[in-house]
C-alpha positions in Angstrom: -31.1 -17.7 5.9 -28.8 -14.8 5.0 -25.8 -15.9 2.9 -22.5 -15.7 4.9 -18.8 -15.5 4.2 -15.7 -15.6 6.4 -12.9 -13.0 6.1 -9.5 -13.7 7.7 -7.7 -10.5 8.6 -8.8 -6.9 9.3 -6.2 -5.1 7.2 -7.0 -2.9 4.3 -7.9 -5.8 2.0 -9.9 -7.7 4.7 -11.9 -4.7 5.8 -12.7 -3.7 2.2 -13.8 -7.3 1.3 -16.0 -7.5 4.4 -17.5 -4.1 3.8 -18.4 -4.6 0.2 -19.8 -8.0 0.9 -22.1 -6.5 3.5 -23.3 -3.9 1.0 -24.3 -6.8 -1.3 -26.5 -8.3 1.4 -24.1 -11.0 2.7 -23.3 -11.5 6.4 -19.6 -11.6 7.3 -17.6 -13.2 10.1 -14.4 -11.1 10.2 -11.5 -12.6 12.2 -8.6 -10.5 13.5 -5.9 -11.8 15.8 -5.1 -8.4 17.3 -4.9 -7.4 20.2 -4.0 -11.0 21.4 -1.2 -11.3 18.8 0.6 -8.9 16.5 2.9 -9.3 13.6 6.4 -7.8 14.1 5.4 -4.8 11.9 2.1 -4.0 13.7 1.6 -2.0 16.9 -1.8 -0.4 16.9 -5.0 -2.1 18.0 -7.2 -0.7 15.2 -8.0 -2.2 11.9 -6.4 -1.3 8.6 -3.1 -0.2 10.3 -0.6 1.5 7.9 2.8 0.2 8.9 5.1 1.9 6.2 4.3 5.2 4.7 1.2 7.2 5.4 0.8 8.1 1.7 -1.6 6.4 -0.7 0.4 8.1 -3.5 -0.9 10.2 -6.4 -4.4 11.6 -6.4 -4.5 12.4 -10.1 -6.6 10.2 -12.4 -4.1 10.4 -15.2 -1.7 8.5 -12.9 -2.4 4.8 -12.6 -2.8 4.6 -8.8 -4.8 7.8 -8.9 -7.1 6.1 -11.4 -7.4 3.1 -9.2 -8.4 5.4 -6.3 -11.1 7.0 -8.4 -12.5 3.7 -9.5 -12.7 2.5 -5.9 -14.2 5.8 -4.8 -16.9 5.6 -7.5 -17.8 2.1 -6.3 -18.1 3.1 -2.7 -14.9 1.9 -1.2 -14.7 2.1 2.6 -10.9 2.6 2.5 -11.1 5.5 0.1 -13.9 7.1 2.1 -11.7 6.8 5.2 -8.7 8.2 3.4 -10.4 11.3 2.2 -12.0 11.8 5.6 -8.7 11.7 7.4 -6.4 13.2 4.8 -3.4 15.4 5.7 -1.9 17.9 3.3 0.5 16.3 0.7 0.3 18.2 -2.5 -1.1 16.1 -5.3 -0.7 12.9 -3.2 -3.2 11.5 -0.8 -1.7 11.0 2.6 -3.6 10.3 5.8 -3.4 10.6 9.6 -2.6 6.9 10.4 -4.5 6.8 13.7 -7.6 8.6 12.5 -7.6 6.5 9.4 -7.5 3.3 11.3 -10.1 4.5 13.9 -12.5 5.5 11.1 -12.4 2.1 9.4 -12.6 0.2 12.8 -15.7 2.2 13.8 -17.4 1.6 10.4 -16.7 -2.2 10.5 -17.6 -2.8 14.2 -20.9 -0.8 13.8 -21.9 -2.6 10.7 -24.8 -5.0 11.6 -23.9 -7.3 8.7 -20.4 -7.9 10.1 -19.6 -10.0 13.2 -16.1 -9.1 14.3 -14.0 -11.8 16.1 -11.0 -10.0 17.6 -8.2 -11.7 19.4 -8.8 -14.8 17.4 -5.9 -16.3 15.5 -7.1 -18.5 12.6 -4.8 -21.4 12.1 -6.6 -23.3 9.3 -8.6 -22.1 6.3 -12.1 -23.6 6.2 -12.5 -25.9 3.3 -16.3 -25.5 3.1 -18.3 -22.3 2.8 -16.8 -19.1 1.2 -13.7 -17.6 2.7 -11.5 -14.6 1.9 -7.9 -15.0 3.2 -6.5 -11.5 3.8 -4.1 -12.3 6.6 -1.4 -10.1 5.2 2.2 -10.4 3.9 3.6 -11.4 7.3 1.4 -14.5 7.6 3.3 -17.2 9.3 3.0 -20.1 11.7 0.1 -22.6 11.5 -1.9 -20.5 9.0 1.1 -20.2 6.6 1.7 -24.0 6.8 -2.0 -24.6 6.1 -1.8 -22.3 3.0 1.1 -24.4 1.8 -0.9 -27.6 2.2 -3.8 -26.0 0.4 -2.0 -24.7 -2.6 0.6 -27.5 -2.9 3.5 -25.2 -3.7 6.0 -22.9 -2.0 5.5 -19.2 -1.4 8.1 -16.5 -2.3 9.6 -13.9 -0.1 10.6 -10.3 -0.6 11.6 -7.6 1.8 9.8 -4.3 2.7 11.2 -1.3 4.4 9.7 1.7 6.3 11.0 5.2 6.6 11.7 6.9 10.0 9.4 9.6 11.5 10.8 12.6 13.3 9.4 15.3 15.7 8.5 18.4 13.8 9.7 20.6 16.7 13.2 19.3 16.1 13.5 20.5 12.5 15.7 23.6 12.0 13.8 25.9 9.8 16.7 28.3 9.5 17.9 25.7 6.9 14.7 23.8 5.9 11.8 25.4 4.0 8.2 24.6 3.0 7.4 23.9 -0.6 5.6 21.5 -2.9 7.3 20.4 -6.1 6.6 22.8 -9.0 4.3 24.7 -6.6 1.6 22.0 -6.8 -0.6 21.6 -3.7 -0.4 23.9 -0.6 2.9 25.6 0.1 3.3 23.9 3.4 2.6 20.3 2.4 6.3 19.3 2.4 9.3 20.3 4.4 12.5 20.5 2.3 16.1 20.1 3.5 18.5 21.4 0.8 22.0 20.1 0.3 25.0 21.5 -1.5 27.2 19.2 -3.6 29.7 18.9 -0.8 27.0 18.2 1.8 25.5 15.6 -0.5 28.8 13.8 -1.1 29.6 13.6 2.6 26.0 12.3 3.3 26.3 9.8 0.4 29.6 8.4 1.7 28.3 8.0 5.2 25.1 6.3 3.9 26.7 3.7 1.7 29.2 2.7 4.5 26.7 2.7 7.4 26.0 -0.5 9.3 22.8 -2.4 8.5 20.7 -4.1 11.2 20.7 -7.9 11.3 17.6 -9.6 10.1 15.4 -11.2 12.7 14.6 -14.9 12.5 11.2 -14.1 11.0 12.8 -12.0 8.4 15.4 -14.6 7.2 13.7 -18.0 7.3 16.0 -20.9 6.5 18.9 -18.5 6.0 17.5 -17.2 2.7 19.1 -14.0 1.3 16.8 -11.0 1.3 15.0 -10.4 -2.0 14.1 -6.7 -2.0 11.1 -5.4 -4.0 12.1 -2.4 -6.1 9.2 -0.2 -4.9 10.4 -0.3 -1.3 14.1 -0.3 -1.9 16.0 0.8 1.3 17.7 4.1 0.7 21.1 2.8 1.5 20.7 0.0 -1.1 19.5 2.5 -3.7 22.5 4.7 -3.0 25.0 1.8 -3.6 23.8 1.7 -7.2 25.7 4.9 -7.9 26.5 8.3 -6.5 23.9 10.0 -8.7 21.1 7.5 -8.2 19.4 9.3 -5.2 19.6 12.6 -7.2 17.1 11.1 -9.7 15.1 9.5 -6.9 14.1 10.6 -3.4 16.6 13.5 -3.3 15.7 15.0 -6.7 15.8 18.8 -6.4 13.9 19.6 -9.6 10.9 22.0 -8.9 12.0 22.8 -5.4 13.9 26.1 -5.4 15.3 27.3 -2.1 13.6 30.6 -1.3 16.8 31.8 0.3 18.7 31.6 -3.0 16.0 31.3 -5.6 17.8 28.4 -7.1 17.4 24.7 -7.0 19.8 23.0 -4.5 22.1 20.2 -5.5 19.9 17.7 -3.7 16.7 18.0 -1.5 15.4 15.6 1.2 11.6 16.0 1.5 9.6 15.4 4.7 5.8 14.8 4.6 3.4 15.3 7.5 2.3 12.2 9.3 -0.8 13.9 11.0 -3.1 16.8 10.5 -1.4 18.7 13.3 1.9 18.4 11.5 3.7 17.5 14.7 5.3 14.4 13.0 7.1 14.1 9.6 8.4 11.1 7.7 11.5 11.2 5.5 10.0 10.6 2.0 11.7 7.7 0.2 14.0 6.9 3.2 12.9 3.4 3.8 15.9 1.9 5.5 17.4 -1.1 7.3 20.2 0.7 9.0 20.7 0.2 12.7 19.0 2.8 14.9 22.3 4.4 16.0 23.4 4.6 12.4 20.1 6.2 11.4 20.6 8.9 14.0 24.2 9.5 12.9 23.7 9.5 9.1 20.3 11.2 8.8 21.3 14.0 11.2 23.9 14.9 8.5 20.9 16.2 6.5 20.8 20.1 6.8 18.0 21.0 9.1 17.9 17.6 10.8 21.1 18.0 12.9 19.0 17.8 16.1 16.2 15.5 14.7 14.3 13.6 17.4 13.2 10.2 16.0 9.7 9.2 17.0 10.0 5.9 15.0 13.1 4.5 13.3 13.0 2.9 9.9 12.6 -0.9 9.9 12.7 -3.7 7.4 10.6 -6.8 7.5 9.7 -9.8 5.3 6.7 -9.8 3.1 5.3 -13.1 1.8 3.3 -13.5 -1.4 1.9 -16.3 -3.5 3.2 -17.2 -7.0 -0.3 -16.3 -8.1 -0.4 -16.9 -11.9 -2.2 -20.2 -12.6 -2.9 -20.4 -8.9 -5.5 -17.6 -8.5 -8.2 -16.7 -11.0 -9.1 -13.1 -12.0 -11.6 -13.0 -9.2 -8.7 -13.8 -6.7 -10.2 -17.2 -5.9 -8.1 -20.4 -6.1 -8.4 -21.8 -9.6 -9.2 -25.3 -8.3 -11.1 -24.3 -5.1 -13.4 -21.4 -6.2 -14.9 -21.0 -2.7 -11.5 -19.8 -1.3 -10.3 -16.3 -2.1 -7.1 -14.4 -1.3 -6.7 -10.7 -1.1 -4.0 -8.1 -0.3 -0.3 -8.1 -0.8 -0.2 -11.9 -0.4 -1.6 -12.1 -3.9 1.3 -10.2 -5.5 -0.3 -6.7 -5.7 1.9 -4.1 -4.2 0.8 -0.9 -2.4 -2.0 0.2 -0.1 -4.5 1.1 -2.8 -3.7 -2.0 -4.8 -4.3 -4.2 -1.7 -7.6 -2.4 -1.2 -8.5 -3.0 -4.8 -7.8 -6.7 -4.5 -10.0 -6.8 -1.3 -12.8 -5.1 -3.1 -12.7 -7.5 -6.1 -12.4 -10.6 -3.8 -15.2 -9.3 -1.6 -17.5 -8.8 -4.6 -16.7 -12.2 -6.0 -17.1 -14.0 -2.7 -20.4 -12.3 -2.0 -21.8 -13.2 -5.4 -20.7 -16.8 -4.9 -22.5 -16.9 -1.6 -25.6 -15.4 -3.1 -25.6 -17.9 -5.9 -25.1 -15.3 -8.6 -23.1 -15.7 -11.8 -19.3 -15.4 -11.7 -18.2 -11.9 -12.5 -14.8 -10.5 -13.5 -13.8 -6.8 -13.6 -12.9 -5.9 -17.2 -9.2 -5.3 -17.9 -10.0 -1.8 -19.2 -10.3 -0.9 -15.6 -7.3 -0.7 -13.2 -9.2 -3.1 -10.8 -9.5 -5.6 -13.6 -6.0 -5.1 -14.9 -4.5 -5.8 -11.5 -6.6 -9.0 -11.2 -5.6 -10.1 -14.6 -1.9 -9.5 -13.9 -2.2 -11.6 -10.7 -3.9 -14.5 -12.5 -1.9 -14.6 -15.7 1.4 -12.8 -15.1 4.8 -14.4 -15.7 5.3 -17.7 -13.8 9.0 -17.7 -14.2 9.8 -14.6 -12.2 6.5 -13.3 -10.8 7.1 -10.0 -9.0 4.8 -7.9 -6.9 3.2 -5.1 -9.1 2.0 -1.6 -8.5 -0.9 -0.2 -10.5 0.5 1.0 -13.9 -0.8 1.6 -17.4 1.4 -1.1 -18.8 -0.9 -3.8 -17.5 -4.2 -2.2 -18.6 -5.9 -3.3 -21.8 -4.6 -1.3 -24.8 -6.7 1.4 -26.3 -8.6 0.7 -29.5 -6.8 3.4 -31.4 -3.8 5.6 -31.2 -4.2 8.9 -29.3 -2.4 12.0 -30.3 -0.7 14.1 -27.7 1.8 11.8 -26.1 1.8 10.0 -22.8 -0.4 12.5 -21.0 -3.2 12.3 -23.6 -2.9 8.5 -23.7 -3.3 8.2 -19.9 -6.3 10.6 -20.0 -7.9 8.3 -22.6 -7.2 5.3 -20.4 -8.8 7.1 -17.4 -11.9 8.2 -19.4 -12.5 4.7 -20.7 -12.0 3.1 -17.3 -14.3 5.5 -15.4 -17.1 5.2 -17.9 -16.9 1.4 -17.5 -16.8 1.6 -13.7 -20.0 3.8 -13.7 -21.8 1.0 -15.6 -20.4 -1.6 -13.3 -21.6 0.2 -10.2 -25.1 0.1 -11.6 -24.8 -3.6 -12.5 -23.3 -4.6 -9.1 -25.4 -2.6 -6.7 -28.6 -1.4 -8.2 -30.6 -4.4 -7.2 -28.8 -4.9 -3.9 -30.0 -3.6 -0.6 -27.4 -1.3 1.0 -26.9 -2.7 4.5 -24.5 -0.1 5.8 
């Protein structure tokens, strides 16, 4: 009989876990509650739906998330395959067409003979026997959330995530806006830039910090708890309240974006990134927000070039739920005291699309090896995959925070590298990728590829 595992949830982590397990010769039952039920953040029927930005961030291997992408790509990640197949121009970043991305992954999963998909099925209890990967996402609630609490015997934590608005490209005034990538990197039309003078910025800033925020929904404020906002998804209005110059060193940074009309860098610049290949939709980069919809229209139309902006989707804010994973999860993403139950995705305390994908890959490999009766395997912390898993399993238990990929969590180099940060990061990348190439041979050379 072919070994089998169960995967709960067909998001990025769940699809990656199911796919890699199938490659290792394990049958998978994949459960997804859509289209019968949706979380408040999801709208599309397809798998691996991206609900915030359409960007998977930097594509450079000397950047930590870029290195993580390269590790996953070398290992045959489905999500990375889909991302590159459905990419839209974004300079040195990797951004995708959301719909094509989801459709690509949905087709690959549903046509995989090793994966049996159960759509419209809401799982309310985690099986205690067999091997299961829980990848139900950061908005897990109801009976399944209660069962997780019973299973782990401790409370979960909450933080809040925000998404940026999307506007109709036809409504941008290109008499004021211009195409350019920062420092000329990437194609010249990857980003639309809306320049601001000092006076325009100060008026915008004042309106932004005094704008009305939307009330939290019941699912966003359980038991009346105050929002705890993760730094990586800080709403733009919250960021602005930290000081009048904060945005000038963040999403409105003008450096490297001279206005072709003047040849000089503006005082501030709002960047817009294409949402699809046709470039009919653009999102406001770094403008995650929790303002009311009328306030978004009023304030964001103060941006030069967006005076008549048509909003195709307003920014929203929602609750994300994650485990206090150190001591609870192992470096394979299994429960420390119940090694047949794995968790994957943002629920584990990794933050970001690529990081969630990486956790799904590691959990899928680990779950498949357990089902096959193979020895336990951990990704070395010299790789970004292993470093993220190590952070989740041993990070601080006093104030555990979701974490993006970064070189601060990877194993230190054996010797000092001359040339500063860039040379050091190159050395990290070279060491990691050499290790990953060996791991690929170890993990897959004796396994039948079933996809």
